[in-house]
N, CA, C and O of each residue as an XYZ file, in Angstrom:
812
protein
N      -3.877     -4.221     -5.938
C      -3.844     -2.775     -6.091
C      -2.657     -2.227     -5.302
O      -2.435     -2.597     -4.149
N      -1.905     -1.345     -5.942
C      -0.840     -0.624     -5.247
C      -1.229      0.851     -5.246
O      -1.385      1.460     -6.304
N      -1.383      1.414     -4.065
C      -1.733      2.824     -3.941
C      -0.461      3.644     -3.802
O       0.304      3.459     -2.856
N      -0.236      4.555     -4.749
C       1.020      5.291     -4.807
C       0.796      6.747     -5.174
O      -0.260      7.134     -5.674
N       1.812      7.530     -4.915
C       1.856      8.909     -5.380
C       2.918      9.023     -6.468
O       3.906      8.289     -6.459
N       2.714      9.927     -7.383
C       3.757     10.253     -8.359
C       4.969     10.781     -7.586
O       4.816     11.688     -6.768
N       6.163     10.240     -7.822
C       7.342     10.662     -7.049
C       7.802     12.072     -7.410
O       8.592     12.264     -8.335
N       7.303     13.039     -6.677
C       7.643     14.448     -6.868
C       8.205     14.980     -5.554
O       7.565     14.856     -4.510
N       9.387     15.568     -5.600
C      10.013     16.107     -4.391
C       9.090     17.106     -3.706
O       8.534     18.001     -4.344
N       8.938     16.938     -2.405
C       8.068     17.810     -1.642
C       6.660     17.279     -1.481
O       5.882     17.802     -0.683
N       6.319     16.218     -2.251
C       4.970     15.657     -2.191
C       4.945     14.219     -1.708
O       3.873     13.674     -1.448
N       6.118     13.592     -1.582
C       6.196     12.219     -1.087
C       7.199     12.153      0.062
O       8.150     12.932      0.123
N       6.962     11.200      0.977
C       7.841     10.971      2.137
C       8.183     12.288      2.843
O       9.351     12.573      3.109
N       7.160     13.078      3.141
C       7.383     14.397      3.725
C       7.922     14.324      5.153
O       8.677     15.200      5.575
N       7.542     13.296      5.893
C       8.084     13.149      7.251
C       9.564     12.788      7.202
O      10.357     13.264      8.015
N       9.926     11.948      6.248
C      11.333     11.599      6.075
C      12.132     12.813      5.614
O      13.284     12.995      6.007
N      11.513     13.638      4.782
C      12.197     14.821      4.253
C      12.550     15.831      5.336
O      13.454     16.644      5.145
N      11.856     15.795      6.465
C      12.169     16.717      7.557
C      13.570     16.478      8.106
O      14.198     17.398      8.630
N      14.066     15.232      7.987
C      15.394     14.893      8.500
C      16.442     14.840      7.397
O      17.639     14.905      7.677
N      16.011     14.725      6.162
C      16.936     14.715      5.019
C      16.676     15.992      4.226
O      16.913     17.093      4.723
N      16.200     15.851      3.022
C      15.629     16.956      2.266
C      14.655     16.357      1.272
O      14.616     15.140      1.089
N      13.880     17.195      0.639
C      12.793     16.700     -0.204
C      13.278     15.839     -1.359
O      12.655     14.827     -1.681
N      14.392     16.231     -1.992
C      14.895     15.482     -3.133
C      15.434     14.116     -2.716
O      15.186     13.113     -3.385
N      16.174     14.084     -1.607
C      16.693     12.798     -1.122
C      15.553     11.865     -0.741
O      15.578     10.678     -1.063
N      14.549     12.410     -0.051
C      13.407     11.592      0.344
C      12.668     11.059     -0.880
O      12.198      9.921     -0.882
N      12.568     11.881     -1.914
C      11.901     11.451     -3.139
C      12.690     10.342     -3.835
O      12.099      9.396     -4.356
N      14.016     10.453     -3.847
C      14.842      9.403     -4.446
C      14.720      8.095     -3.685
O      14.734      7.019     -4.283
N      14.600      8.187     -2.368
C      14.380      6.985     -1.561
C      13.044      6.347     -1.930
O      12.948      5.128     -2.069
N      12.021      7.172     -2.085
C      10.700      6.677     -2.478
C      10.765      5.977     -3.834
O      10.152      4.927     -4.030
N      11.516      6.570     -4.770
C      11.682      5.906     -6.069
C      12.355      4.543     -5.897
O      12.001      3.579     -6.576
N      13.314      4.469     -4.996
C      13.959      3.186     -4.714
C      12.979      2.172     -4.157
O      13.039      0.989     -4.493
N      12.069      2.641     -3.297
C      11.029      1.756     -2.773
C      10.162      1.212     -3.912
O       9.824      0.029     -3.942
N       9.812      2.096     -4.843
C       8.980      1.670     -5.972
C       9.696      0.606     -6.802
O       9.080     -0.353     -7.265
N      11.000      0.788     -6.982
C      11.770     -0.190     -7.745
C      11.772     -1.543     -7.043
O      11.673     -2.580     -7.700
N      11.882     -1.545     -5.727
C      11.812     -2.795     -4.963
C      10.468     -3.476     -5.153
O      10.394     -4.694     -5.315
N       9.401     -2.677     -5.130
C       8.062     -3.241     -5.301
C       7.896     -3.841     -6.688
O       7.315     -4.916     -6.835
N       8.400     -3.157     -7.703
C       8.324     -3.681     -9.068
C       9.008     -5.037     -9.154
O       8.442     -5.989     -9.692
N      10.220     -5.127     -8.625
C      10.981     -6.374     -8.698
C      10.276     -7.503     -7.966
O      10.395     -8.668     -8.345
N       9.541     -7.156     -6.917
C       8.794     -8.156     -6.168
C       7.566     -8.629     -6.938
O       7.296     -9.827     -7.021
N       6.831     -7.683     -7.495
C       5.533     -8.013     -8.079
C       5.623     -8.730     -9.419
O       4.704     -9.459     -9.793
N       6.713     -8.531    -10.140
C       6.803     -9.198    -11.444
C       6.919    -10.706    -11.286
O       6.759    -11.443    -12.259
N       7.199    -11.181    -10.057
C       7.254    -12.627     -9.822
C       5.899    -13.175     -9.398
O       5.743    -14.390     -9.279
N       4.918    -12.311     -9.169
C       3.593    -12.765     -8.754
C       2.757    -13.191     -9.949
O       3.070    -12.869    -11.095
N       1.678    -13.928     -9.658
C       0.829    -14.435    -10.747
C      -0.564    -13.833    -10.661
O      -1.558    -14.504    -10.940
N      -0.630    -12.570    -10.276
C      -1.911    -11.892    -10.167
C      -1.919    -10.648    -11.057
O      -0.869    -10.159    -11.474
N      -3.088    -10.165    -11.330
C      -3.223     -8.917    -12.094
C      -2.900     -7.747    -11.164
O      -3.421     -7.663    -10.052
N      -2.044     -6.855    -11.628
C      -1.601     -5.739    -10.791
C      -2.062     -4.411    -11.376
O      -2.018     -4.192    -12.587
N      -2.506     -3.533    -10.482
C      -2.918     -2.187    -10.877
C      -2.206     -1.184     -9.985
O      -1.985     -1.442     -8.802
N      -1.851     -0.054    -10.549
C      -1.357      1.087     -9.778
C      -2.476      2.116     -9.708
O      -2.901      2.662    -10.726
N      -2.942      2.368     -8.501
C      -3.892      3.460     -8.275
C      -3.075      4.664     -7.832
O      -2.486      4.660     -6.751
N      -3.043      5.678     -8.658
C      -2.125      6.788     -8.423
C      -2.861      8.049     -7.977
O      -3.991      8.317     -8.386
N      -2.187      8.804     -7.134
C      -2.675     10.118     -6.712
C      -1.700     11.144     -7.246
O      -0.578     11.240     -6.749
N      -2.088     11.893     -8.219
C      -1.194     12.895     -8.792
C      -2.011     13.921     -9.550
O      -3.181     13.707     -9.868
N      -1.375     15.020     -9.827
C      -1.996     16.046    -10.653
C      -1.568     15.799    -12.094
O      -0.461     16.156    -12.497
N      -2.445     15.193    -12.848
C      -2.111     14.913    -14.234
C      -1.601     13.502    -14.438
O      -1.751     12.642    -13.569
N      -1.003     13.273    -15.581
C      -0.525     11.957    -15.980
C       0.653     11.514    -15.097
O       1.576     12.296    -14.870
N       0.629     10.261    -14.593
C       1.724      9.761    -13.746
C       2.919      9.301    -14.589
O       3.222      8.110    -14.653
N       3.582     10.249    -15.226
C       4.618      9.909    -16.202
C       5.773      9.129    -15.587
O       6.264      8.173    -16.189
N       6.211      9.526    -14.396
C       7.365      8.857    -13.811
C       6.997      7.468    -13.303
O       7.784      6.533    -13.444
N       5.825      7.322    -12.722
C       5.377      5.990    -12.313
C       5.341      5.045    -13.510
O       5.691      3.871    -13.398
N       4.915      5.570    -14.650
C       4.839      4.726    -15.846
C       6.223      4.377    -16.378
O       6.375      3.387    -17.093
N       7.230      5.173    -16.042
C       8.597      4.812    -16.426
C       9.154      3.722    -15.520
O       9.977      2.910    -15.944
N       8.702      3.708    -14.278
C       9.233      2.749    -13.302
C       8.541      1.391    -13.414
O       9.191      0.351    -13.312
N       7.231      1.400    -13.621
C       6.470      0.151    -13.649
C       6.346     -0.386    -15.070
O       6.341      0.389    -16.027
N       6.245     -1.704    -15.216
C       6.109     -2.299    -16.550
C       4.857     -1.799    -17.265
O       3.871     -1.430    -16.626
N       4.905     -1.791    -18.581
C       3.781     -1.298    -19.379
C       2.555     -2.195    -19.262
O       1.450     -1.787    -19.622
N       2.743     -3.419    -18.759
C       1.620     -4.350    -18.638
C       0.708     -4.000    -17.465
O      -0.402     -4.524    -17.366
N       1.166     -3.119    -16.574
C       0.385     -2.766    -15.391
C      -0.617     -1.671    -15.728
O      -0.288     -0.694    -16.401
N      -1.841     -1.851    -15.251
C      -2.902     -0.869    -15.487
C      -2.776      0.287    -14.489
O      -2.521      0.063    -13.306
N      -2.953      1.500    -14.961
C      -2.916      2.693    -14.120
C      -4.318      3.276    -14.002
O      -4.996      3.495    -15.005
N      -4.745      3.524    -12.765
C      -6.073      4.057    -12.489
C      -5.918      5.202    -11.495
O      -5.242      5.054    -10.477
N      -6.530      6.320    -11.780
C      -6.436      7.459    -10.872
C      -7.316      7.229     -9.644
O      -8.456      6.779     -9.762
N      -6.774      7.545     -8.462
C      -7.537      7.430     -7.226
C      -8.690      8.429     -7.232
O      -8.574      9.539     -7.750
N      -9.817      8.000     -6.636
C     -11.004      8.844     -6.540
C     -11.450      8.905     -5.082
O     -11.535      7.878     -4.410
N     -11.734     10.110     -4.597
C     -12.214     10.229     -3.226
C     -11.531     11.352     -2.488
O     -10.499     11.865     -2.921
N     -12.124     11.735     -1.357
C     -11.644     12.891     -0.604
C     -10.647     12.537      0.494
O      -9.909     13.408      0.954
N     -10.611     11.281      0.920
C      -9.638     10.865      1.931
C      -9.157      9.464      1.596
O      -9.669      8.831      0.672
N      -8.172      8.979      2.347
C      -7.566      7.686      2.033
C      -8.586      6.561      2.065
O      -8.595      5.699      1.186
N      -9.452      6.569      3.083
C     -10.447      5.506      3.189
C     -11.389      5.474      2.002
O     -11.693      4.406      1.471
N     -11.851      6.642      1.585
C     -12.756      6.701      0.444
C     -12.048      6.265     -0.833
O     -12.647      5.603     -1.680
N     -10.779      6.633     -0.974
C     -10.032      6.239     -2.183
C      -9.811      4.728     -2.225
O      -9.933      4.111     -3.283
N      -9.487      4.132     -1.074
C      -9.306      2.678     -1.042
C     -10.627      1.971     -1.308
O     -10.681      1.012     -2.078
N     -11.688      2.444     -0.673
C     -12.991      1.812     -0.851
C     -13.408      1.822     -2.313
O     -13.922      0.823     -2.817
N     -13.194      2.938     -3.000
C     -13.559      3.029     -4.412
C     -12.677      2.121     -5.266
O     -13.118      1.609     -6.295
N     -11.424      1.923     -4.837
C     -10.568      0.985     -5.546
C     -11.092     -0.440     -5.460
O     -11.172     -1.148     -6.464
N     -11.452     -0.854     -4.236
C     -12.049     -2.187     -4.080
C     -13.340     -2.293     -4.881
O     -13.567     -3.283     -5.576
N     -14.180     -1.275     -4.782
C     -15.460     -1.290     -5.494
C     -15.254     -1.437     -7.000
O     -15.966     -2.199     -7.656
N     -14.291     -0.716     -7.542
C     -14.008     -0.806     -8.969
C     -13.707     -2.235     -9.385
O     -14.228     -2.716    -10.391
N     -12.870     -2.911     -8.617
C     -12.477     -4.272     -8.995
C     -13.585     -5.292     -8.785
O     -13.733     -6.216     -9.585
N     -14.364     -5.140     -7.720
C     -15.463     -6.085     -7.521
C     -16.542     -5.892     -8.584
O     -17.178     -6.861     -8.999
N     -16.753     -4.662     -9.026
C     -17.709     -4.431    -10.112
C     -17.227     -5.063    -11.411
O     -18.028     -5.436    -12.269
N     -15.917     -5.178    -11.544
C     -15.355     -5.824    -12.742
C     -15.426     -7.344    -12.667
O     -15.126     -8.028    -13.646
N     -15.815     -7.872    -11.524
C     -15.948     -9.319    -11.390
C     -14.869     -9.996    -10.578
O     -14.838    -11.224    -10.498
N     -13.974     -9.217     -9.967
C     -12.930     -9.828     -9.137
C     -13.556    -10.527     -7.935
O     -14.583    -10.086     -7.420
N     -12.944    -11.602     -7.496
C     -13.425    -12.340     -6.317
C     -12.463    -12.238     -5.141
O     -12.826    -12.582     -4.016
N     -11.248    -11.774     -5.382
C     -10.273    -11.545     -4.322
C      -9.454    -10.320     -4.709
O      -8.914    -10.255     -5.813
N      -9.360     -9.344     -3.802
C      -8.620     -8.117     -4.085
C      -7.750     -7.784     -2.874
O      -8.221     -7.801     -1.737
N      -6.494     -7.486     -3.126
C      -5.555     -7.116     -2.065
C      -4.926     -5.773     -2.410
O      -4.592     -5.508     -3.565
N      -4.773     -4.936     -1.403
C      -4.185     -3.617     -1.593
C      -2.939     -3.470     -0.738
O      -2.911     -3.905      0.413
N      -1.906     -2.854     -1.308
C      -0.706     -2.483     -0.571
C      -0.363     -1.038     -0.948
O      -0.935     -0.472     -1.880
N       0.581     -0.457     -0.204
C       1.061      0.874     -0.521
C       2.537      0.843     -0.848
O       3.081     -0.199     -1.214
N       3.183      1.987     -0.714
C       4.599      2.077     -1.058
C       5.519      2.238      0.128
O       6.707      2.506     -0.050
N       4.995      2.079      1.359
C       5.790      2.361      2.549
C       6.423      1.129      3.179
O       7.184      1.256      4.138
N       6.127     -0.063      2.661
C       6.717     -1.305      3.185
C       7.312     -2.107      2.034
O       6.865     -3.221      1.763
N       8.319     -1.552      1.350
C       8.807     -2.179      0.120
C       9.501     -3.518      0.332
O       9.608     -4.313     -0.602
N       9.978     -3.780      1.561
C      10.646     -5.056      1.820
C       9.699     -6.097      2.394
O      10.144     -7.158      2.832
N       8.423     -5.816      2.401
C       7.442     -6.799      2.835
C       7.591     -8.083      2.012
O       7.654     -8.015      0.785
N       7.648     -9.244      2.659
C       7.806    -10.487      1.904
C       6.674    -10.715      0.909
O       5.505    -10.470      1.209
N       7.036    -11.181     -0.263
C       6.049    -11.502     -1.284
C       5.044    -12.521     -0.768
O       3.887    -12.534     -1.188
N       5.496    -13.374      0.143
C       4.632    -14.424      0.689
C       3.406    -13.840      1.392
O       2.360    -14.487      1.448
N       3.524    -12.630      1.926
C       2.374    -12.029      2.614
C       1.233    -11.770      1.633
O       0.065    -11.969      1.965
N       1.576    -11.326      0.426
C       0.543    -11.112     -0.590
C      -0.067    -12.447     -0.998
O      -1.283    -12.564     -1.150
N       0.785    -13.448     -1.173
C       0.289    -14.776     -1.541
C      -0.611    -15.345     -0.450
O      -1.635    -15.962     -0.745
N      -0.229    -15.139      0.817
C      -1.069    -15.596      1.923
C      -2.425    -14.892      1.912
O      -3.456    -15.507      2.182
N      -2.411    -13.602      1.598
C      -3.665    -12.860      1.572
C      -4.628    -13.462      0.559
O      -5.784    -13.732      0.886
N      -4.165    -13.674     -0.662
C      -5.041    -14.237     -1.678
C      -5.492    -15.649     -1.317
O      -6.656    -16.001     -1.510
N      -4.571    -16.454     -0.795
C      -4.920    -17.831     -0.430
C      -5.963    -17.855      0.680
O      -6.922    -18.625      0.617
N      -5.779    -17.014      1.699
C      -6.676    -17.045      2.850
C      -8.074    -16.545      2.516
O      -9.038    -16.903      3.193
N      -8.195    -15.717      1.471
C      -9.506    -15.187      1.111
C     -10.437    -16.255      0.542
O     -11.600    -15.973      0.252
N      -9.936    -17.475      0.384
C     -10.817    -18.592      0.023
C     -11.724    -18.963      1.193
O     -12.828    -19.471      0.997
N     -11.245    -18.703      2.415
C     -12.011    -19.062      3.612
C     -12.292    -17.877      4.529
O     -13.218    -17.930      5.339
N     -11.499    -16.804      4.412
C     -11.665    -15.623      5.251
C     -12.322    -14.494      4.456
O     -12.321    -14.498      3.225
N     -12.884    -13.528      5.188
C     -13.492    -12.374      4.538
C     -12.534    -11.201      4.400
O     -12.662    -10.379      3.492
N     -11.569    -11.136      5.315
C     -10.698     -9.969      5.410
C      -9.311    -10.404      5.834
O      -9.167    -11.214      6.749
N      -8.283     -9.873      5.175
C      -6.911    -10.046      5.635
C      -6.327     -8.673      5.925
O      -6.578     -7.709      5.202
N      -5.545     -8.602      6.991
C      -4.907     -7.355      7.394
C      -3.461     -7.624      7.780
O      -3.160     -8.601      8.465
N      -2.563     -6.740      7.329
C      -1.167     -6.791      7.723
C      -0.861     -5.618      8.626
O      -0.722     -4.500      8.129
N      -0.748     -5.813      9.931
C      -0.582     -4.691     10.863
C       0.816     -4.086     10.842
O       1.803     -4.781     10.601
N       0.886     -2.792     11.095
C       2.154     -2.089     11.275
C       2.274     -1.669     12.739
O       1.258     -1.534     13.421
N       3.499     -1.459     13.234
C       3.676     -1.102     14.647
C       3.005      0.196     15.062
O       2.731      0.397     16.245
N       2.735      1.085     14.105
C       2.167      2.390     14.453
C       0.641      2.400     14.480
O       0.030      3.465     14.569
N       0.022      1.223     14.403
C      -1.426      1.157     14.511
C      -2.171      1.195     13.197
O      -3.398      1.294     13.181
N      -1.450      1.118     12.096
C      -2.081      1.065     10.786
C      -1.962     -0.332     10.188
O      -1.799     -1.316     10.909
N      -2.045     -0.406      8.871
C      -1.822     -1.691      8.208
C      -1.141     -1.459      6.863
O      -1.370     -0.450      6.197
N      -0.295     -2.422      6.480
C       0.444     -2.342      5.219
C      -0.258     -3.080      4.096
O       0.122     -2.949      2.933
N      -1.287     -3.861      4.437
C      -1.996     -4.682      3.446
C      -3.413     -4.904      3.924
O      -3.661     -5.074      5.117
N      -4.344     -4.901      2.976
C      -5.716     -5.322      3.248
C      -6.193     -6.164      2.082
O      -5.942     -5.830      0.924
N      -6.876     -7.248      2.380
C      -7.470     -8.082      1.350
C      -8.946     -8.318      1.642
O      -9.333     -8.494      2.798
N      -9.766     -8.321      0.602
C     -11.203     -8.550      0.735
C     -11.685     -9.465     -0.383
O     -11.101     -9.506     -1.466
N     -12.764    -10.202     -0.102
C     -13.353    -11.020     -1.156
C     -14.724    -10.510     -1.594
O     -15.351    -11.087     -2.483
N     -15.190     -9.423     -0.964
C     -16.398     -8.752     -1.443
C     -16.353     -7.295     -1.007
O     -15.652     -6.942     -0.058
N     -17.097     -6.463     -1.700
C     -17.097     -5.041     -1.387
C     -17.631     -4.819      0.026
O     -18.709     -5.308      0.364
N     -16.889     -4.089      0.849
C     -17.241     -3.885      2.255
C     -17.007     -2.426      2.631
O     -16.081     -2.124      3.385
N     -17.833     -1.521      2.117
C     -17.590     -0.086      2.323
C     -17.601      0.333      3.789
O     -16.988      1.341      4.141
N     -18.279     -0.414      4.644
C     -18.352     -0.062      6.063
C     -16.990     -0.090      6.738
O     -16.806      0.550      7.774
N     -16.032     -0.818      6.175
C     -14.700     -0.899      6.781
C     -13.927      0.410      6.672
O     -12.901      0.582      7.330
N     -14.407      1.322      5.853
C     -13.674      2.565      5.601
C     -14.403      3.801      6.148
O     -14.000      4.937      5.899
N     -15.466      3.555      6.886
C     -16.265      4.654      7.407
C     -15.883      4.967      8.855
O     -15.609      4.061      9.642
N     -15.867      6.236      9.193
C     -15.621      6.706     10.559
C     -14.282      6.208     11.113
O     -14.179      5.845     12.284
N     -13.266      6.198     10.258
C     -11.899      5.853     10.666
C     -11.074      7.129     10.726
O     -11.136      7.955      9.816
N     -10.308      7.293     11.789
C      -9.383      8.429     11.886
C      -8.085      8.049     11.179
O      -7.184      7.464     11.780
N      -8.005      8.387      9.906
C      -6.880      7.968      9.081
C      -5.590      8.641      9.538
O      -5.591      9.763     10.047
N      -4.481      7.911      9.337
C      -3.137      8.387      9.706
C      -3.002      8.587     11.216
O      -2.289      9.481     11.670
N      -3.690      7.751     11.982
C      -3.559      7.751     13.436
C      -3.374      6.316     13.912
O      -3.611      5.382     13.146
N      -2.952      6.119     15.173
C      -2.814      4.762     15.711
C      -4.145      4.023     15.860
O      -4.161      2.841     16.204
N      -5.257      4.712     15.605
C      -6.575      4.089     15.762
C      -7.034      3.334     14.521
O      -8.077      2.680     14.555
N      -6.280      3.409     13.429
C      -6.763      2.834     12.166
C      -6.996      1.328     12.284
O      -8.091      0.851     11.987
N      -5.991      0.581     12.710
C      -6.137     -0.883     12.787
C      -7.172     -1.298     13.827
O      -8.070     -2.072     13.496
N      -7.090     -0.820     15.073
C      -8.099     -1.255     16.047
C      -9.521     -0.871     15.652
O     -10.456     -1.630     15.907
N      -9.699      0.292     15.035
C     -11.038      0.691     14.585
C     -11.535     -0.217     13.471
O     -12.704     -0.602     13.445
N     -10.635     -0.555     12.550
C     -11.014     -1.449     11.451
C     -11.399     -2.823     11.978
O     -12.389     -3.405     11.534
N     -10.624     -3.344     12.920
C     -10.930     -4.649     13.504
C     -12.261     -4.618     14.254
O     -13.044     -5.564     14.172
N     -12.517     -3.538     14.980
C     -13.774     -3.412     15.716
C     -14.968     -3.446     14.770
O     -15.960     -4.126     15.032
N     -14.863     -2.704     13.664
C     -15.940     -2.690     12.676
C     -16.100     -4.071     12.044
O     -17.219     -4.550     11.859
N     -14.983     -4.704     11.715
C     -15.036     -6.029     11.090
C     -15.697     -7.051     12.013
O     -16.509     -7.860     11.564
N     -15.354     -7.015     13.289
C     -15.973     -7.948     14.246
C     -17.469     -7.663     14.383
O     -18.269     -8.590     14.504
N     -17.842     -6.395     14.363
C     -19.259     -6.044     14.470
C     -20.060     -6.571     13.288
O     -21.257     -6.830     13.413
N     -19.409     -6.730     12.145
C     -20.076     -7.274     10.954
C     -19.809     -8.768     10.786
O     -20.116     -9.352      9.746
N     -19.235     -9.374     11.819
C     -19.017    -10.825     11.863
C     -18.166    -11.333     10.698
O     -18.427    -12.404     10.150
N     -17.154    -10.560     10.329
C     -16.245    -10.992      9.273
C     -15.216    -11.977      9.826
O     -14.774    -11.860     10.969
N     -14.851    -12.932      9.004
C     -13.747    -13.834      9.336
C     -12.441    -13.132      8.949
O     -12.291    -12.675      7.816
N     -11.504    -13.051      9.887
C     -10.323    -12.203      9.709
C      -9.047    -13.013      9.872
O      -8.918    -13.812     10.799
N      -8.111    -12.799      8.965
C      -6.748    -13.305      9.138
C      -5.817    -12.112      9.281
O      -5.789    -11.228      8.424
N      -5.049    -12.093     10.378
C      -4.022    -11.067     10.535
C      -2.672    -11.666     10.158
O      -2.255    -12.681     10.716
N      -2.007    -11.041      9.223
C      -0.673    -11.438      8.803
C       0.345    -10.965      9.836
O      -0.008    -10.198     10.732
N       1.608    -11.407      9.732
C       2.630    -10.929     10.660
C       2.795     -9.405     10.591
O       2.617     -8.794      9.538
N       3.130     -8.825     11.711
C       3.397     -7.387     11.736
C       4.632     -7.073     10.895
O       5.588     -7.849     10.859
N       4.596     -5.919     10.217
C       5.735     -5.486      9.410
C       5.855     -3.965      9.494
O       4.853     -3.259      9.615
N       7.082     -3.474      9.430
C       7.312     -2.036      9.549
C       6.973     -1.300      8.260
O       7.151     -1.830      7.163
N       6.488     -0.087      8.402
C       6.447      0.826      7.272
C       7.491      1.918      7.516
O       7.971      2.095      8.636
N       7.827      2.630      6.473
C       8.893      3.630      6.565
C       8.285      5.012      6.389
O       7.899      5.405      5.289
N       8.207      5.740      7.498
C       7.633      7.080      7.465
C       8.652      8.163      7.802
O       8.690      9.209      7.153
N       9.481      7.911      8.820
C      10.410      8.943      9.279
C      11.845      8.417      9.284
O      12.092      7.292      8.852
N      12.773      9.207      9.759
C      14.185      8.853      9.674
C      14.519      7.628     10.515
O      15.367      6.823     10.127
N      13.860      7.476     11.668
C      14.107      6.297     12.499
C      13.652      5.030     11.774
O      14.341      4.011     11.804
N      12.491      5.101     11.126
C      12.015      3.963     10.330
C      13.004      3.631      9.221
O      13.303      2.464      8.966
N      13.505      4.666      8.569
C      14.423      4.455      7.450
C      15.739      3.837      7.923
O      16.295      2.975      7.243
N      16.234      4.264      9.067
C      17.464      3.694      9.618
C      17.279      2.213      9.935
O      18.178      1.407      9.692
N      16.118      1.855     10.475
C      15.821      0.441     10.733
C      15.715     -0.334      9.423
O      16.163     -1.476      9.327
N      15.117      0.299      8.418
C      14.976     -0.337      7.103
C      16.355     -0.640      6.501
O      16.569     -1.721      5.952
N      17.281      0.308      6.603
C      18.616      0.124      6.032
C      19.367     -1.003      6.745
O      20.136     -1.729      6.115
N      19.154     -1.149      8.037
C      19.788     -2.245      8.766
C      19.356     -3.600      8.212
O      20.150     -4.538      8.151
N      18.099     -3.690      7.814
C      17.567     -4.943      7.267
C      17.798     -5.068      5.760
O      17.725     -6.166      5.208
N      18.076     -3.950      5.101
C      18.267     -3.932      3.642
C      19.525     -3.138      3.307
O      19.439     -2.078      2.688
N      20.705     -3.646      3.713
C      21.941     -2.866      3.575
C      22.339     -2.562      2.136
O      23.142     -1.661      1.898
N      21.793     -3.294      1.179
C      22.161     -3.081     -0.219
C      21.194     -2.140     -0.937
O      21.326     -1.907     -2.138
N      20.237     -1.609     -0.210
C      19.283     -0.689     -0.836
C      19.968      0.583     -1.300
O      20.814      1.131     -0.593
N      19.606      1.054     -2.482
C      20.100      2.330     -2.990
C      18.920      3.146     -3.508
O      18.005      2.586     -4.114
N      18.925      4.441     -3.283
C      17.860      5.297     -3.844
C      17.861      5.200     -5.358
O      18.854      4.805     -5.970
N      16.750      5.561     -5.945
C      16.579      5.507     -7.396
C      16.398      6.930     -7.895
O      15.520      7.654     -7.424
N      17.220      7.323     -8.838
C      17.222      8.717     -9.293
C      16.403      8.869    -10.559
O      16.365      7.972    -11.400
N      15.756     10.000    -10.685
C      14.913     10.274    -11.852
C      15.777     10.359    -13.106
O      16.880     10.905    -13.085
N      15.253      9.811    -14.188
C      15.977      9.840    -15.447
C      15.626     11.084    -16.246
O      16.145     11.279    -17.344
């Protein structure tokens, strides 16, 4: 599952837009989506885009291949939307489900492969970010308790999730830490590691 927003100026990468402008930040976000597409087409798993938008995600559908399923996010906060995404797939019969977002586009493809592989023996995989969140989560069964009473978009997300997971005696694999791109400092670090990156402009 890839959780994304329709790339609309003023509605995506708002922290980055404070240092640039809304249109530039949106074009950068489109570039991130293009990186993710190029990465995922080499994978051998079923991919879904769970989108948050008002109406049809027309631009996302232009960026992603037609073979990818689009599902609208459901829920009042990020945790509830992710939980319902996992629930949807487990109800369909999935035995391993991994979720990523659009803020770590240069994350190695191997991290996703490790997540699926490890779920043969582990209950939960997490990819931590330096700001206390995570760029990836993998589960092999529906675990709604992992999304309850979490202060989303704070440094408490990862430690709270781990605390809940340990309380439920889950077997956990933590992947290597990786940066997400939220503000201008993050973006400057991203460009240092990805000097050939170019924003993607709306057609």
